[in-house]
C-alpha positions in Angstrom: 7.6 20.3 16.0 6.8 17.0 17.9 6.5 16.6 21.6 7.0 13.3 23.6 8.7 11.9 26.6 12.0 9.8 26.8 12.5 7.7 30.0 15.8 6.3 30.6 17.2 3.5 33.0 18.9 4.8 35.9 22.5 5.9 35.1 22.3 5.0 31.4 21.9 7.3 28.5 23.8 5.9 25.5 23.3 3.1 22.9 20.4 1.6 24.7 17.9 -1.1 23.5 14.7 1.1 23.1 11.0 0.3 23.4 8.9 2.8 21.3 5.5 3.3 23.1 2.7 4.8 20.9 -0.4 5.8 22.8 -4.0 4.7 22.1 -6.6 7.0 20.6 -5.3 8.2 18.3 -7.1 11.3 19.7 -5.6 11.2 23.1 -2.1 12.0 24.3 0.7 11.0 26.6 1.5 13.1 29.7 4.5 13.1 32.1 3.6 11.0 35.0 3.8 7.6 36.5 3.1 4.9 33.7 3.5 1.3 34.8 4.6 -0.2 31.5 7.1 2.5 31.2 8.7 2.1 34.5 8.7 -1.8 34.1 10.7 -1.3 30.8 13.1 1.3 32.1 13.7 -0.8 35.2 14.8 -3.7 32.9 17.3 -1.4 31.1 15.3 -0.2 28.2 14.8 3.6 27.0 11.2 4.1 26.5 9.8 6.6 23.8 6.4 8.1 23.7 5.4 10.4 21.1 2.6 12.9 20.8 2.2 12.4 17.1 -0.1 14.2 14.7 -3.6 13.4 15.7 -2.8 13.7 19.5 -4.9 16.1 21.5 -3.7 18.9 23.4 -1.8 20.7 20.8 -4.6 22.5 19.1 -7.3 21.4 16.7 -5.2 21.6 13.6 -2.4 19.3 15.2 -5.3 16.8 16.1 -7.0 17.0 12.7 -3.7 16.3 11.1 -4.0 12.7 11.9 -7.6 12.2 10.3 -7.2 9.7 7.7 -3.3 9.5 8.2 -3.5 6.7 10.7 -1.4 4.5 8.8 0.7 7.2 7.1 1.7 10.5 8.6 1.1 9.4 12.3 3.5 6.4 11.8 6.0 8.8 10.1 6.0 10.8 13.2 6.7 8.0 15.3 9.5 6.8 12.9 11.0 10.3 12.8 11.2 10.4 16.7 12.6 7.0 16.9 15.4 8.0 14.2 16.1 11.1 16.2 16.9 9.0 19.3 19.4 6.8 17.1 20.8 10.1 15.8 21.4 11.5 19.4 23.4 7.9 20.3 20.6 7.4 22.9 19.1 4.2 21.1 21.0 1.4 19.5 19.5 1.2 15.9 20.1 -2.6 15.9 17.7 -2.9 19.0 14.4 -1.2 18.6 11.1 -2.6 19.3 7.4 -1.0 19.3 4.9 -1.8 21.5 1.4 -0.4 22.2 -2.1 -0.8 23.4 -5.4 -0.2 21.2 -4.3 2.5 18.6 -1.0 1.9 19.9 -1.0 -1.7 19.1 -2.2 -0.9 15.6 0.8 1.6 15.4 3.2 -1.2 16.6 2.2 -3.3 13.7 1.8 -0.4 11.0 5.2 1.1 11.9 6.8 -2.3 11.6 5.3 -2.7 8.2 6.1 0.9 7.1 9.8 0.4 8.3 10.3 -3.2 8.2 14.1 -2.8 8.8 14.0 -0.4 11.7 12.2 -2.5 14.3 13.4 -5.9 15.4 10.0 -6.7 17.0 6.5 -5.4 17.3 4.1 -6.2 20.2 0.3 -5.3 19.6 -2.0 -5.2 22.6 -5.7 -5.1 22.2 -5.0 -3.5 18.9 -7.2 -2.8 15.8 -5.5 -4.4 12.6 -8.2 -4.2 10.0 -9.7 -0.5 9.4 -12.7 -1.8 7.4 -13.7 -3.9 10.2 -14.2 -0.9 12.5 -17.4 -0.4 10.6 -18.7 -4.0 11.4 -17.3 -5.1 14.7 -16.8 -3.3 18.1 -18.7 -0.6 20.1 -17.9 2.4 17.9 -20.2 1.5 15.3 -23.0 1.1 17.9 -22.8 4.8 18.8 -25.1 7.1 17.0 -22.2 9.0 15.6 -20.3 6.0 15.2 -20.1 5.8 11.1 -19.6 9.4 10.8 -16.8 9.6 13.3 -15.1 6.9 11.4 -15.7 8.6 8.1 -14.0 11.7 9.5 -10.8 10.0 11.1 -10.3 6.9 8.9 -11.9 8.2 5.5 -14.5 6.2 3.3 -12.3 4.9 0.8 -12.1 1.1 1.5 -9.0 0.7 -0.9 -7.0 3.4 1.5 -8.3 1.7 4.5 -6.9 -1.6 3.5 -3.5 0.1 2.2 -3.3 1.2 6.1 -4.4 -1.8 7.6 -1.8 -4.5 8.9 -3.9 -7.2 8.2 -3.5 -6.7 4.4 0.3 -5.9 4.5 2.0 -8.7 6.6 4.0 -9.5 3.6 6.0 -6.5 4.3 6.9 -7.4 7.8 10.5 -8.6 8.9 10.1 -7.9 12.8 9.3 -10.8 15.4 5.6 -10.3 16.3 3.6 -10.8 19.5 -0.2 -10.5 19.7 -1.8 -9.9 23.1 -5.7 -9.5 23.3 -8.9 -10.2 25.5 -11.7 -12.3 24.0 -14.4 -9.8 25.4 -12.6 -6.7 24.0 -15.6 -4.5 23.0 -13.5 -1.6 21.5 -11.1 -3.6 19.6 -13.0 -6.9 19.2 -10.9 -10.1 19.2 -11.8 -10.6 15.4 -8.9 -7.9 14.9 -6.4 -10.3 16.5 -7.7 -13.5 14.8 -7.6 -11.5 11.4 -4.0 -10.8 11.9 -3.3 -14.2 13.2 -4.9 -15.5 10.0 -3.0 -13.5 7.6 0.3 -14.5 9.4 -0.6 -17.9 9.3 -1.5 -17.7 5.5 2.2 -16.7 4.7 3.6 -19.1 7.4 5.0 -15.9 9.5 5.8 -17.0 13.0 4.4 -15.1 15.9 3.6 -15.3 19.5 0.0 -15.3 20.8 -1.4 -14.6 24.3 -5.3 -14.3 24.4 -7.5 -14.5 27.7 -11.0 -15.1 28.1 -12.9 -12.6 30.3 -10.8 -9.8 29.6 -11.7 -6.7 27.8 -9.8 -3.8 26.1 -6.6 -4.4 28.1 -6.0 -7.1 31.0 -7.5 -6.3 34.4 -7.0 -9.7 36.1 -3.7 -9.3 38.3 -2.7 -13.0 37.2 -3.1 -12.3 33.6 -1.2 -8.9 33.9 1.7 -10.6 35.5 1.7 -13.3 32.8 1.5 -10.7 30.1 4.1 -8.7 31.5 6.5 -11.7 32.1 6.1 -12.6 28.4 6.6 -9.3 27.2 9.9 -9.0 28.9 11.0 -12.3 27.8 10.0 -11.5 24.2 11.9 -8.1 24.3 15.0 -9.7 25.9 15.1 -12.4 23.0 14.7 -9.8 20.2 16.6 -6.7 21.5 
Protein backbone atom coordinates (compact mmCIF):
# COMPACT_ATOMS: atom_id res chain seq x y z
CA UNK A 1 0.00 0.00 0.00
CA UNK A 2 1.33 3.42 -0.96
CA UNK A 3 0.48 6.66 0.79
CA UNK A 4 0.84 10.14 -0.57
CA UNK A 5 -0.77 13.53 -1.03
CA UNK A 6 -2.72 15.01 -3.91
CA UNK A 7 -3.18 18.77 -4.12
CA UNK A 8 -5.71 20.08 -6.63
CA UNK A 9 -6.28 23.56 -8.03
CA UNK A 10 -9.33 25.22 -6.52
CA UNK A 11 -12.56 23.89 -7.99
CA UNK A 12 -10.94 21.45 -10.44
CA UNK A 13 -10.52 17.69 -10.16
CA UNK A 14 -10.71 16.19 -13.67
CA UNK A 15 -8.35 15.78 -16.61
CA UNK A 16 -5.71 18.08 -15.17
CA UNK A 17 -2.14 18.79 -16.19
CA UNK A 18 -0.17 17.16 -13.38
CA UNK A 19 3.21 17.62 -11.77
CA UNK A 20 4.60 14.62 -9.89
CA UNK A 21 6.84 15.86 -7.07
CA UNK A 22 8.98 13.08 -5.54
CA UNK A 23 10.61 13.99 -2.23
CA UNK A 24 14.32 14.04 -1.43
CA UNK A 25 16.18 11.55 0.71
CA UNK A 26 15.05 8.97 -0.26
CA UNK A 27 15.05 8.26 3.49
CA UNK A 28 12.66 11.08 4.21
CA UNK A 29 8.94 11.56 3.55
CA UNK A 30 6.27 14.05 2.56
CA UNK A 31 3.96 15.43 5.24
CA UNK A 32 0.62 17.14 4.94
CA UNK A 33 1.16 20.85 5.37
CA UNK A 34 2.17 24.02 3.58
CA UNK A 35 4.69 23.39 0.80
CA UNK A 36 5.60 26.46 -1.28
CA UNK A 37 6.28 24.56 -4.53
CA UNK A 38 3.04 22.58 -4.22
CA UNK A 39 0.99 25.71 -3.61
CA UNK A 40 2.69 27.57 -6.46
CA UNK A 41 1.89 24.75 -8.89
CA UNK A 42 -1.70 24.22 -7.70
CA UNK A 43 -2.27 27.97 -7.93
CA UNK A 44 -1.21 27.78 -11.61
CA UNK A 45 -3.78 25.06 -12.34
CA UNK A 46 -1.70 21.89 -11.90
CA UNK A 47 -2.61 18.84 -9.87
CA UNK A 48 0.39 17.96 -7.68
CA UNK A 49 1.19 14.40 -6.60
CA UNK A 50 3.55 13.60 -3.72
CA UNK A 51 4.24 9.89 -3.14
CA UNK A 52 5.77 8.31 -0.06
CA UNK A 53 7.41 5.57 -2.11
CA UNK A 54 9.34 2.53 -0.86
CA UNK A 55 12.37 3.79 0.99
CA UNK A 56 10.44 6.61 2.69
CA UNK A 57 10.57 6.95 6.47
CA UNK A 58 7.55 6.87 8.77
CA UNK A 59 6.05 3.57 7.57
CA UNK A 60 8.28 1.13 9.45
CA UNK A 61 11.81 -0.22 8.97
CA UNK A 62 10.79 -2.84 6.41
CA UNK A 63 9.21 -0.25 4.12
CA UNK A 64 12.24 2.02 4.44
CA UNK A 65 14.69 -0.81 3.74
CA UNK A 66 12.65 -1.89 0.70
CA UNK A 67 14.16 1.12 -1.06
CA UNK A 68 17.76 0.04 -0.45
CA UNK A 69 19.59 -0.76 -3.71
CA UNK A 70 16.33 -0.02 -5.57
CA UNK A 71 16.81 3.71 -6.09
CA UNK A 72 16.44 3.51 -9.86
CA UNK A 73 13.99 0.61 -10.00
CA UNK A 74 11.32 -0.15 -7.38
CA UNK A 75 11.25 3.38 -5.95
CA UNK A 76 10.57 4.78 -9.42
CA UNK A 77 8.01 2.02 -10.05
CA UNK A 78 6.07 3.25 -7.01
CA UNK A 79 6.08 6.82 -8.34
CA UNK A 80 4.95 5.61 -11.77
CA UNK A 81 2.23 3.40 -10.24
CA UNK A 82 0.79 6.33 -8.27
CA UNK A 83 0.87 8.52 -11.40
CA UNK A 84 -0.98 5.85 -13.39
CA UNK A 85 -3.58 5.66 -10.63
CA UNK A 86 -4.38 9.38 -11.02
CA UNK A 87 -4.76 8.89 -14.78
CA UNK A 88 -7.07 5.90 -14.22
CA UNK A 89 -9.16 7.97 -11.78
CA UNK A 90 -9.62 10.65 -14.46
CA UNK A 91 -7.86 13.28 -12.32
CA UNK A 92 -4.73 13.56 -14.47
CA UNK A 93 -4.55 13.96 -18.22
CA UNK A 94 -2.15 11.22 -19.40
CA UNK A 95 -0.88 13.54 -22.13
CA UNK A 96 0.01 16.32 -19.69
CA UNK A 97 2.29 14.81 -17.06
CA UNK A 98 5.57 16.26 -15.82
CA UNK A 99 7.88 15.13 -13.01
CA UNK A 100 9.99 17.47 -10.89
CA UNK A 101 12.03 17.11 -7.73
CA UNK A 102 14.93 18.31 -5.61
CA UNK A 103 17.95 16.26 -4.48
CA UNK A 104 16.87 12.58 -4.61
CA UNK A 105 13.65 13.99 -6.12
CA UNK A 106 15.74 15.45 -8.96
CA UNK A 107 17.30 12.03 -9.48
CA UNK A 108 13.78 10.52 -9.50
CA UNK A 109 12.56 13.05 -12.04
CA UNK A 110 15.24 12.03 -14.54
CA UNK A 111 15.20 8.34 -13.67
CA UNK A 112 11.40 8.00 -13.93
CA UNK A 113 11.48 9.81 -17.29
CA UNK A 114 14.10 7.26 -18.42
CA UNK A 115 12.17 4.30 -17.00
CA UNK A 116 8.87 5.40 -18.60
CA UNK A 117 9.89 7.56 -21.56
CA UNK A 118 6.37 7.83 -22.98
CA UNK A 119 4.72 8.83 -19.70
CA UNK A 120 6.24 12.22 -18.90
CA UNK A 121 6.30 15.17 -21.28
CA UNK A 122 8.94 16.89 -19.18
CA UNK A 123 11.29 16.38 -16.24
CA UNK A 124 12.87 19.02 -14.00
CA UNK A 125 15.87 18.06 -11.87
CA UNK A 126 16.78 20.47 -9.06
CA UNK A 127 20.04 19.88 -7.11
CA UNK A 128 19.88 16.27 -8.23
CA UNK A 129 22.32 13.37 -8.11
CA UNK A 130 22.53 11.79 -11.55
CA UNK A 131 25.59 9.55 -11.38
CA UNK A 132 25.45 6.99 -8.53
CA UNK A 133 29.13 5.89 -8.75
CA UNK A 134 30.06 9.57 -8.36
CA UNK A 135 28.49 9.61 -4.86
CA UNK A 136 31.61 7.76 -3.68
CA UNK A 137 33.95 10.46 -5.01
CA UNK A 138 32.14 13.80 -4.74
CA UNK A 139 30.06 15.53 -2.08
CA UNK A 140 29.70 15.49 1.70
CA UNK A 141 28.33 11.94 2.18
CA UNK A 142 31.74 10.39 1.42
CA UNK A 143 33.38 12.73 3.95
CA UNK A 144 31.43 11.27 6.87
CA UNK A 145 32.98 8.33 8.76
CA UNK A 146 29.90 6.28 7.90
CA UNK A 147 29.73 7.56 4.31
CA UNK A 148 30.97 4.59 2.31
CA UNK A 149 29.18 1.97 4.41
CA UNK A 150 25.94 3.99 4.13
CA UNK A 151 26.29 4.14 0.34
CA UNK A 152 27.13 0.42 0.17
CA UNK A 153 23.91 -0.29 2.07
CA UNK A 154 21.52 2.00 0.19
CA UNK A 155 23.04 2.11 -3.31
CA UNK A 156 24.84 -1.25 -3.43
CA UNK A 157 28.43 -2.05 -4.35
CA UNK A 158 27.93 -3.28 -7.93
CA UNK A 159 29.16 -0.45 -10.19
CA UNK A 160 27.41 -1.97 -13.22
CA UNK A 161 24.07 -1.84 -11.36
CA UNK A 162 24.84 1.69 -10.12
CA UNK A 163 25.36 2.79 -13.72
CA UNK A 164 22.18 1.03 -14.87
CA UNK A 165 20.32 3.13 -12.27
CA UNK A 166 22.08 6.41 -13.12
CA UNK A 167 20.49 8.95 -15.51
CA UNK A 168 23.93 10.04 -16.77
CA UNK A 169 24.47 6.64 -18.45
CA UNK A 170 20.93 6.27 -19.83
CA UNK A 171 20.05 9.56 -21.51
CA UNK A 172 19.53 7.73 -24.82
CA UNK A 173 16.22 6.42 -23.42
CA UNK A 174 14.81 9.90 -22.75
CA UNK A 175 11.92 11.44 -24.67
CA UNK A 176 10.85 14.12 -22.16
CA UNK A 177 11.88 17.77 -22.29
CA UNK A 178 14.60 18.32 -19.65
CA UNK A 179 15.36 21.25 -17.35
CA UNK A 180 18.38 21.10 -15.00
CA UNK A 181 18.64 23.52 -12.06
CA UNK A 182 21.66 23.50 -9.73
CA UNK A 183 23.77 25.55 -7.32
CA UNK A 184 27.51 25.76 -8.01
CA UNK A 185 28.44 25.34 -4.34
CA UNK A 186 26.19 22.35 -3.59
CA UNK A 187 28.01 20.07 -1.13
CA UNK A 188 25.39 17.29 -0.95
CA UNK A 189 24.85 16.91 -4.71
CA UNK A 190 27.92 18.59 -6.20
CA UNK A 191 27.68 20.53 -9.45
CA UNK A 192 29.69 17.69 -11.06
CA UNK A 193 26.42 15.67 -11.17
CA UNK A 194 24.65 18.35 -13.22
CA UNK A 195 27.71 18.84 -15.42
CA UNK A 196 27.97 15.08 -16.09
CA UNK A 197 24.29 14.99 -17.07
CA UNK A 198 24.79 18.05 -19.29
CA UNK A 199 27.76 16.40 -21.00
CA UNK A 200 25.78 13.18 -21.61
CA UNK A 201 22.88 15.12 -23.13
CA UNK A 202 25.19 17.21 -25.30
CA UNK A 203 26.97 14.06 -26.50
CA UNK A 204 23.72 12.88 -28.15
CA UNK A 205 22.56 16.41 -29.11
CA UNK A 206 19.60 16.15 -26.75
CA UNK A 207 18.00 19.56 -26.08
CA UNK A 208 17.66 20.76 -22.48
CA UNK A 209 17.29 23.91 -20.41
CA UNK A 210 19.93 24.86 -17.86
CA UNK A 211 19.91 27.18 -14.84
CA UNK A 212 22.99 27.19 -12.62
CA UNK A 213 23.73 29.86 -10.00
CA UNK A 214 26.97 30.58 -8.19
CA UNK A 215 27.02 31.00 -4.39
CA UNK A 216 24.05 28.63 -4.11
CA UNK A 217 24.14 25.29 -2.31
CA UNK A 218 21.69 22.39 -2.10
CA UNK A 219 18.71 24.35 -3.39
CA UNK A 220 18.44 28.11 -3.90
CA UNK A 221 18.32 30.50 -0.94
CA UNK A 222 18.81 33.88 -2.60
CA UNK A 223 15.37 35.44 -3.14
CA UNK A 224 16.14 36.72 -6.65
CA UNK A 225 17.38 33.27 -7.69
CA UNK A 226 14.31 31.57 -6.22
CA UNK A 227 12.06 33.97 -8.11
CA UNK A 228 13.95 33.47 -11.38
CA UNK A 229 13.92 29.69 -10.92
CA UNK A 230 10.17 29.62 -10.17
CA UNK A 231 9.36 31.80 -13.18
CA UNK A 232 11.43 29.56 -15.46
CA UNK A 233 9.87 26.40 -14.00
CA UNK A 234 6.34 27.74 -14.63
CA UNK A 235 7.23 28.86 -18.14
CA UNK A 236 8.81 25.44 -18.88
CA UNK A 237 5.73 23.60 -17.57
CA UNK A 238 3.41 25.89 -19.49
CA UNK A 239 5.31 25.15 -22.69
CA UNK A 240 5.24 21.37 -22.28
CA UNK A 241 1.99 20.48 -20.45
